[in-house]
MMTF fields as JSON, N, C-alpha, C and O atoms, coordinates in Angstrom:
{
  "mmtfVersion": "1.0.0",
  "mmtfProducer": "UNKNOWN",
  "numBonds": 251,
  "numAtoms": 252,
  "numGroups": 63,
  "numChains": 1,
  "numModels": 1,
  "chainsPerModel": [1],
  "groupsPerChain": [63],
  "chainIdList": ["A"],
  "bondAtomList": [4, 2, 8, 6, 12, 10, 16, 14, 20, 18, 24, 22, 28, 26, 32, 30, 36, 34, 40, 38, 44, 42, 48, 46, 52, 50, 56, 54, 60, 58, 64, 62, 68, 66, 72, 70, 76, 74, 80, 78, 84, 82, 88, 86, 92, 90, 96, 94, 100, 98, 104, 102, 108, 106, 112, 110, 116, 114, 120, 118, 124, 122, 128, 126, 132, 130, 136, 134, 140, 138, 144, 142, 148, 146, 152, 150, 156, 154, 160, 158, 164, 162, 168, 166, 172, 170, 176, 174, 180, 178, 184, 182, 188, 186, 192, 190, 196, 194, 200, 198, 204, 202, 208, 206, 212, 210, 216, 214, 220, 218, 224, 222, 228, 226, 232, 230, 236, 234, 240, 238, 244, 242, 248, 246],
  "bondOrderList": [1, 1, 1, 1, 1, 1, 1, 1, 1, 1, 1, 1, 1, 1, 1, 1, 1, 1, 1, 1, 1, 1, 1, 1, 1, 1, 1, 1, 1, 1, 1, 1, 1, 1, 1, 1, 1, 1, 1, 1, 1, 1, 1, 1, 1, 1, 1, 1, 1, 1, 1, 1, 1, 1, 1, 1, 1, 1, 1, 1, 1, 1],
  "groupList": [{"groupName": "MET", "atomNameList": ["N", "CA", "C", "O"], "elementList": ["N", "C", "C", "O"], "formalChargeList": [0, 0, 0, 0], "bondAtomList": [1, 0, 2, 1, 3, 2], "bondOrderList": [1, 1, 2], "singleLetterCode": "M", "chemCompType": "L-PEPTIDE LINKING"}, {"groupName": "PRO", "atomNameList": ["N", "CA", "C", "O"], "elementList": ["N", "C", "C", "O"], "formalChargeList": [0, 0, 0, 0], "bondAtomList": [1, 0, 2, 1, 3, 2], "bondOrderList": [1, 1, 2], "singleLetterCode": "P", "chemCompType": "L-PEPTIDE LINKING"}, {"groupName": "THR", "atomNameList": ["N", "CA", "C", "O"], "elementList": ["N", "C", "C", "O"], "formalChargeList": [0, 0, 0, 0], "bondAtomList": [1, 0, 2, 1, 3, 2], "bondOrderList": [1, 1, 2], "singleLetterCode": "T", "chemCompType": "L-PEPTIDE LINKING"}, {"groupName": "LYS", "atomNameList": ["N", "CA", "C", "O"], "elementList": ["N", "C", "C", "O"], "formalChargeList": [0, 0, 0, 0], "bondAtomList": [1, 0, 2, 1, 3, 2], "bondOrderList": [1, 1, 2], "singleLetterCode": "K", "chemCompType": "L-PEPTIDE LINKING"}, {"groupName": "GLN", "atomNameList": ["N", "CA", "C", "O"], "elementList": ["N", "C", "C", "O"], "formalChargeList": [0, 0, 0, 0], "bondAtomList": [1, 0, 2, 1, 3, 2], "bondOrderList": [1, 1, 2], "singleLetterCode": "Q", "chemCompType": "L-PEPTIDE LINKING"}, {"groupName": "ALA", "atomNameList": ["N", "CA", "C", "O"], "elementList": ["N", "C", "C", "O"], "formalChargeList": [0, 0, 0, 0], "bondAtomList": [1, 0, 2, 1, 3, 2], "bondOrderList": [1, 1, 2], "singleLetterCode": "A", "chemCompType": "L-PEPTIDE LINKING"}, {"groupName": "GLU", "atomNameList": ["N", "CA", "C", "O"], "elementList": ["N", "C", "C", "O"], "formalChargeList": [0, 0, 0, 0], "bondAtomList": [1, 0, 2, 1, 3, 2], "bondOrderList": [1, 1, 2], "singleLetterCode": "E", "chemCompType": "L-PEPTIDE LINKING"}, {"groupName": "LEU", "atomNameList": ["N", "CA", "C", "O"], "elementList": ["N", "C", "C", "O"], "formalChargeList": [0, 0, 0, 0], "bondAtomList": [1, 0, 2, 1, 3, 2], "bondOrderList": [1, 1, 2], "singleLetterCode": "L", "chemCompType": "L-PEPTIDE LINKING"}, {"groupName": "ILE", "atomNameList": ["N", "CA", "C", "O"], "elementList": ["N", "C", "C", "O"], "formalChargeList": [0, 0, 0, 0], "bondAtomList": [1, 0, 2, 1, 3, 2], "bondOrderList": [1, 1, 2], "singleLetterCode": "I", "chemCompType": "L-PEPTIDE LINKING"}, {"groupName": "HIS", "atomNameList": ["N", "CA", "C", "O"], "elementList": ["N", "C", "C", "O"], "formalChargeList": [0, 0, 0, 0], "bondAtomList": [1, 0, 2, 1, 3, 2], "bondOrderList": [1, 1, 2], "singleLetterCode": "H", "chemCompType": "L-PEPTIDE LINKING"}, {"groupName": "SER", "atomNameList": ["N", "CA", "C", "O"], "elementList": ["N", "C", "C", "O"], "formalChargeList": [0, 0, 0, 0], "bondAtomList": [1, 0, 2, 1, 3, 2], "bondOrderList": [1, 1, 2], "singleLetterCode": "S", "chemCompType": "L-PEPTIDE LINKING"}, {"groupName": "ASP", "atomNameList": ["N", "CA", "C", "O"], "elementList": ["N", "C", "C", "O"], "formalChargeList": [0, 0, 0, 0], "bondAtomList": [1, 0, 2, 1, 3, 2], "bondOrderList": [1, 1, 2], "singleLetterCode": "D", "chemCompType": "L-PEPTIDE LINKING"}, {"groupName": "TRP", "atomNameList": ["N", "CA", "C", "O"], "elementList": ["N", "C", "C", "O"], "formalChargeList": [0, 0, 0, 0], "bondAtomList": [1, 0, 2, 1, 3, 2], "bondOrderList": [1, 1, 2], "singleLetterCode": "W", "chemCompType": "L-PEPTIDE LINKING"}, {"groupName": "TYR", "atomNameList": ["N", "CA", "C", "O"], "elementList": ["N", "C", "C", "O"], "formalChargeList": [0, 0, 0, 0], "bondAtomList": [1, 0, 2, 1, 3, 2], "bondOrderList": [1, 1, 2], "singleLetterCode": "Y", "chemCompType": "L-PEPTIDE LINKING"}, {"groupName": "VAL", "atomNameList": ["N", "CA", "C", "O"], "elementList": ["N", "C", "C", "O"], "formalChargeList": [0, 0, 0, 0], "bondAtomList": [1, 0, 2, 1, 3, 2], "bondOrderList": [1, 1, 2], "singleLetterCode": "V", "chemCompType": "L-PEPTIDE LINKING"}, {"groupName": "GLY", "atomNameList": ["N", "CA", "C", "O"], "elementList": ["N", "C", "C", "O"], "formalChargeList": [0, 0, 0, 0], "bondAtomList": [1, 0, 2, 1, 3, 2], "bondOrderList": [1, 1, 2], "singleLetterCode": "G", "chemCompType": "PEPTIDE LINKING"}, {"groupName": "ARG", "atomNameList": ["N", "CA", "C", "O"], "elementList": ["N", "C", "C", "O"], "formalChargeList": [0, 0, 0, 0], "bondAtomList": [1, 0, 2, 1, 3, 2], "bondOrderList": [1, 1, 2], "singleLetterCode": "R", "chemCompType": "L-PEPTIDE LINKING"}],
  "groupTypeList": [0, 1, 2, 1, 3, 4, 5, 5, 3, 6, 7, 8, 6, 9, 7, 10, 11, 4, 5, 10, 12, 11, 11, 8, 0, 13, 6, 7, 13, 14, 3, 4, 3, 8, 6, 5, 15, 7, 3, 5, 14, 5, 6, 15, 16, 2, 14, 1, 9, 6, 6, 14, 3, 16, 16, 7, 0, 11, 3, 3, 4, 9, 5],
  "groupIdList": [1, 2, 3, 4, 5, 6, 7, 8, 9, 10, 11, 12, 13, 14, 15, 16, 17, 18, 19, 20, 21, 22, 23, 24, 25, 26, 27, 28, 29, 30, 31, 32, 33, 34, 35, 36, 37, 38, 39, 40, 41, 42, 43, 44, 45, 46, 47, 48, 49, 50, 51, 52, 53, 54, 55, 56, 57, 58, 59, 60, 61, 62, 63],
  "secStructList": [7, 7, 7, 2, 2, 2, 2, 2, 2, 2, 2, 2, 2, 6, 1, 7, 6, 6, 7, 7, 2, 2, 2, 2, 2, 2, 2, 2, 2, 2, 2, 2, 2, 2, 2, 2, 2, 2, 2, 2, 2, 2, 6, 6, 7, 7, 7, 7, 2, 2, 2, 2, 2, 2, 2, 2, 2, 2, 2, 2, 2, 2, 7],
  "xCoordList": [141.227, 139.771, 139.573, 140.078, 139.064, 138.942, 137.999, 137.244, 138.63, 137.953, 136.216, 135.818, 135.442, 134.453, 134.163, 133.396, 135.009, 135.442, 135.832, 135.829, 136.104, 136.72, 135.898, 135.78, 135.296, 134.11, 132.885, 131.947, 132.899, 131.408, 131.96, 131.242, 133.418, 133.845, 133.873, 133.51, 134.136, 133.589, 132.615, 132.264, 131.536, 130.247, 129.491, 128.379, 130.118, 129.258, 129.812, 129.056, 131.309, 132.108, 131.111, 131.128, 130.35, 129.69, 128.938, 128.636, 127.992, 126.738, 126.659, 127.545, 125.726, 125.17, 125.06, 124.408, 125.491, 125.854, 124.909, 125.083, 123.628, 122.337, 121.43, 120.219, 122.214, 122.122, 121.531, 122.189, 120.563, 119.884, 120.431, 121.348, 119.99, 120.749, 120.139, 120.699, 118.754, 118.319, 118.791, 118.978, 119.096, 119.605, 121.116, 121.524, 121.723, 123.08, 122.915, 123.865, 121.481, 121.711, 121.596, 122.361, 120.208, 120.021, 121.486, 121.862, 121.977, 123.194, 123.624, 123.614, 124.094, 125.029, 124.124, 124.767, 122.742, 122.882, 122.774, 123.128, 122.357, 121.943, 123.353, 123.406, 124.841, 125.654, 125.999, 126.256, 125.952, 125.803, 125.57, 126.274, 124.113, 123.85, 124.164, 124.05, 124.679, 125.026, 126.224, 126.35, 127.08, 128.623, 128.137, 128.817, 127.134, 126.578, 126.544, 127.141, 125.407, 125.212, 126.144, 125.761, 127.139, 128.478, 129.524, 130.194, 129.53, 129.774, 129.391, 130.014, 128.209, 127.22, 127.639, 127.932, 127.557, 127.572, 129.061, 129.317, 129.97, 131.57, 131.711, 132.326, 131.21, 131.193, 129.881, 129.45, 129.266, 128.144, 127.07, 126.694, 126.746, 125.42, 124.182, 123.287, 124.146, 122.994, 121.975, 122.041, 120.756, 120.223, 119.515, 118.947, 120.092, 119.734, 118.292, 117.482, 118.088, 116.516, 115.48, 114.399, 115.975, 114.803, 114.476, 113.318, 115.491, 114.921, 113.781, 112.779, 114.462, 113.491, 112.17, 111.391, 111.972, 110.577, 110.094, 108.875, 110.562, 109.313, 108.942, 107.799, 110.207, 109.48, 108.461, 107.653, 108.495, 107.371, 106.314, 105.208, 106.375, 105.382, 104.126, 102.973, 105.607, 105.12, 104.198, 103.18, 104.651, 103.823, 102.345, 101.221, 103.04, 101.106, 99.791, 98.63, 100.516, 99.728, 99.392, 98.469, 99.987, 99.346, 98.505, 97.664, 98.595, 97.909, 96.893, 96.382],
  "yCoordList": [112.358, 112.019, 110.472, 110.428, 109.428, 108.172, 108.828, 109.786, 107.529, 107.893, 107.347, 107.0, 107.383, 107.172, 105.593, 105.29, 104.584, 103.503, 102.79, 101.578, 103.561, 103.339, 103.317, 102.641, 104.422, 104.946, 103.913, 103.694, 103.297, 102.556, 101.155, 100.683, 100.524, 99.732, 99.91, 98.978, 100.627, 100.769, 100.857, 100.057, 101.543, 101.453, 99.993, 99.872, 99.132, 97.902, 96.713, 95.889, 96.802, 96.187, 96.716, 95.903, 97.828, 97.911, 97.503, 97.411, 96.922, 96.318, 94.929, 94.111, 94.673, 93.36, 92.448, 92.654, 91.627, 89.877, 89.793, 89.356, 90.281, 90.07, 90.962, 90.803, 91.95, 93.214, 92.854, 92.035, 93.332, 93.158, 94.006, 94.8, 93.891, 94.987, 95.853, 96.801, 95.737, 97.264, 98.084, 99.286, 97.294, 97.909, 98.481, 99.496, 97.989, 98.272, 99.489, 100.163, 99.604, 100.658, 102.06, 103.024, 101.807, 102.687, 103.453, 104.621, 102.559, 103.293, 104.067, 105.297, 103.25, 104.139, 105.525, 106.531, 105.49, 106.604, 107.334, 108.482, 107.192, 108.382, 108.855, 110.055, 107.994, 108.407, 109.631, 110.783, 109.13, 110.353, 111.687, 112.563, 111.724, 112.498, 113.512, 114.734, 112.625, 113.7, 114.533, 115.753, 113.677, 114.12, 115.273, 116.299, 115.203, 116.236, 117.628, 118.658, 117.229, 118.495, 118.712, 119.568, 118.221, 119.138, 119.9, 120.892, 119.229, 120.179, 121.506, 122.471, 121.208, 122.442, 123.619, 124.811, 122.986, 123.984, 124.361, 125.564, 123.58, 124.259, 125.243, 126.289, 124.996, 126.339, 126.734, 126.756, 126.992, 128.409, 128.448, 129.207, 126.996, 126.978, 126.848, 126.134, 127.429, 127.442, 128.099, 128.976, 127.939, 129.065, 128.641, 127.682, 130.393, 130.652, 130.251, 130.165, 129.99, 129.127, 130.041, 129.829, 131.207, 132.123, 132.431, 132.755, 132.357, 132.29, 131.238, 131.362, 129.86, 128.799, 129.477, 130.075, 129.46, 129.667, 130.884, 130.763, 132.096, 132.954, 132.447, 132.556, 131.701, 131.534, 129.942, 129.535, 129.306, 128.355, 129.066, 128.548, 130.515, 130.892, 131.35, 131.095, 132.467, 132.771, 131.761, 132.12, 130.772, 129.646, 129.065, 128.754, 129.125, 128.806, 129.511, 129.123, 130.996, 132.177, 132.402, 133.175, 131.864, 131.427, 130.852, 131.256, 129.652, 128.294, 128.031, 126.941],
  "zCoordList": [114.516, 113.903, 113.224, 112.102, 113.577, 112.643, 111.117, 110.946, 110.061, 108.914, 109.25, 110.363, 108.084, 108.128, 108.619, 109.533, 107.745, 107.468, 108.621, 108.834, 109.197, 110.986, 112.121, 113.143, 111.519, 113.023, 112.465, 113.232, 111.163, 111.2, 112.117, 112.999, 111.763, 112.279, 114.195, 114.913, 114.497, 115.909, 115.995, 116.862, 115.496, 115.572, 115.74, 116.256, 115.325, 114.829, 115.95, 116.464, 116.222, 117.27, 118.642, 119.566, 118.858, 120.139, 120.259, 121.449, 119.318, 119.128, 119.668, 119.42, 120.325, 120.127, 119.252, 118.229, 119.419, 118.883, 118.005, 116.868, 118.544, 118.219, 117.357, 117.203, 116.805, 116.19, 114.583, 113.941, 114.08, 113.038, 111.81, 112.022, 110.75, 109.704, 110.172, 110.722, 110.063, 110.493, 111.504, 111.311, 113.054, 113.859, 113.436, 114.001, 112.697, 112.369, 111.108, 110.711, 110.575, 109.477, 110.321, 110.322, 111.135, 111.991, 112.748, 112.637, 113.364, 113.719, 112.776, 112.811, 111.726, 111.021, 110.328, 110.03, 110.125, 109.718, 110.825, 110.558, 112.285, 113.63, 113.289, 113.019, 113.223, 113.626, 112.567, 112.918, 111.127, 110.138, 109.961, 109.457, 110.611, 110.79, 111.735, 111.641, 112.884, 114.277, 113.587, 113.687, 112.873, 112.437, 111.267, 111.265, 110.374, 109.707, 110.185, 109.872, 111.274, 112.253, 113.364, 114.162, 113.59, 114.471, 113.325, 113.614, 111.947, 110.82, 110.231, 109.787, 110.387, 110.277, 111.525, 111.436, 112.33, 113.446, 113.121, 113.147, 112.851, 113.006, 111.926, 112.136, 110.844, 109.744, 109.64, 108.487, 110.355, 110.921, 109.757, 108.864, 110.36, 109.476, 109.988, 109.536, 110.781, 112.014, 111.853, 110.992, 112.56, 112.895, 114.549, 115.072, 115.026, 116.63, 116.727, 115.804, 118.186, 118.47, 118.239, 117.689, 118.774, 118.709, 117.3, 117.035, 116.241, 114.652, 114.247, 113.543, 115.156, 114.637, 115.438, 114.696, 116.285, 117.277, 116.493, 116.367, 115.865, 115.202, 113.929, 113.485, 113.118, 111.658, 112.308, 111.473, 113.373, 113.53, 114.113, 113.956, 114.984, 114.746, 113.691, 113.344, 113.406, 111.7, 110.674, 110.082, 110.634, 110.046, 110.722, 110.328, 111.874, 112.488, 112.458, 112.331, 112.659, 112.343, 110.604, 110.347, 109.65, 108.667, 108.265, 107.461, 108.825, 108.529, 108.948, 108.689]
}
């Protein structure tokens, strides 16, 4: 598994030469969030879909 620095370099290398700072920052942000989500899944820190639906319906009913 690549280090964060290596992953950032690879990500940047795959961007267009016309990529702006905002484009680069966005891609790095998305990559970090995806990796954090995958880590949460691996650690079992997730909420089942049915539970999320139940919570949203409860909030909707109390609004």
